[in-house]
Structures are given as structure tokens and as C-alpha cells.
C-alpha positions as CSV (number, residue, x, y, z in Angstrom):
1,X,89.0,110.4,68.8
2,X,87.5,113.8,69.7
3,X,88.4,115.7,72.8
4,X,86.5,118.4,74.6
5,X,89.0,121.0,73.4
6,X,88.0,120.0,69.9
7,X,84.9,122.2,70.2
8,X,86.6,125.4,71.1
9,X,84.7,127.0,68.3
10,X,81.8,127.0,70.7
11,X,83.6,129.7,72.7
12,X,82.3,128.6,76.1
13,X,83.9,130.5,78.9
14,X,83.7,130.0,82.7
15,X,81.2,132.9,82.8
16,X,79.1,131.0,80.3
17,X,79.3,127.7,82.0
18,X,78.4,129.1,85.4
19,X,74.8,129.9,84.2
20,X,72.5,126.9,84.5
21,X,71.2,126.9,80.9
22,X,74.6,127.4,79.3
23,X,76.2,124.8,81.5
24,X,73.7,122.2,80.5
25,X,74.1,123.1,76.9
26,X,77.9,122.8,77.2
27,X,77.8,119.3,78.6
28,X,75.0,118.2,76.2
29,X,77.1,119.5,73.3
30,X,80.1,117.6,74.5
31,X,78.1,114.4,75.0
32,X,77.0,114.6,71.4
33,X,80.6,114.0,70.3
34,X,80.8,110.8,72.3
35,X,77.9,108.4,71.6
36,X,77.6,105.8,74.3
37,X,79.3,107.9,77.0
38,X,76.2,108.1,79.2
39,X,77.0,106.8,82.7
40,X,80.7,107.4,82.4
41,X,82.4,110.0,84.6
42,X,83.9,113.2,83.1
43,X,87.5,113.8,84.2
44,X,89.3,117.2,83.9
45,X,92.9,118.2,84.1
46,X,94.7,121.5,84.4
47,X,94.9,124.4,86.8
48,X,91.8,126.2,85.3
49,X,89.7,123.1,85.8
50,X,91.0,122.7,89.4
51,X,90.3,126.4,90.2
52,X,86.7,126.1,88.9
53,X,86.1,122.6,90.2
54,X,82.9,123.5,92.0
55,X,81.5,125.3,88.9
56,X,82.4,122.3,86.7
57,X,80.8,119.8,89.2
58,X,77.6,121.9,89.4
59,X,77.4,122.4,85.6
60,X,77.9,118.6,85.0
61,X,75.2,117.8,87.6
62,X,72.7,120.2,86.0
63,X,73.2,118.4,82.7
64,X,72.9,114.9,84.3
65,X,76.6,114.1,83.9
66,X,78.8,112.6,86.5
67,X,82.2,114.2,87.3
68,X,85.2,112.1,88.1
69,X,88.6,113.3,89.0
70,X,89.6,116.9,88.6
71,X,93.4,117.1,88.7
72,X,95.2,120.5,88.9
73,X,98.6,118.9,88.2
74,X,98.3,115.6,86.4
75,X,102.1,115.0,86.6
76,X,102.0,114.3,90.3
77,X,99.7,111.3,89.7
78,X,101.7,110.1,86.7
79,X,104.9,110.2,88.8
80,X,103.3,108.2,91.6
81,X,101.9,105.6,89.1
82,X,105.3,105.3,87.3
83,X,107.1,104.8,90.6
84,X,104.7,101.9,91.6
85,X,105.5,100.0,88.4
């Protein structure tokens, strides 16, 4: 299975992804790794993703991608889920 981090050789940065053309290219490149992912939401975790949530959502939208949950601290949700079981 490939993950978005797999393509770090592309060297996209927040400054790159905040421009309309580069943001669309970023998401289109990532989509190419996942055939059949059209229509599925993109989820992000980590403090950087949470800090730049608005930029990520706008970039995804410009590329025709749907964003799902953006969690700054995924442990909180894992703890809640574990406590429910």
C-alpha cells in the first residue's frame, strides 16, 4: 500500500501547495498512486495538517478532491474509540 508520504521525493511544501496550480498537481499526483480512489474523502493527521487545514481543504477542492477529517492529535480519537469498546 502506498501512502502520501511515499512521494516525498516530489518535495511539495506548504508554499507550493498554497498556489492553485501546484495544489492541483499535488493532489492529482497523489491520486495517481491510488486507482479507484475517486469519490473517497482524503483524511490528514498531524499538527502540520491541522495548522494548514484551510490551505489543504482549498487545495483539495481545486483538484476536485473531497477532504474528510483533519486531526491534529489522532491519539485523542483513538483513546475515545478504545474506551467505547
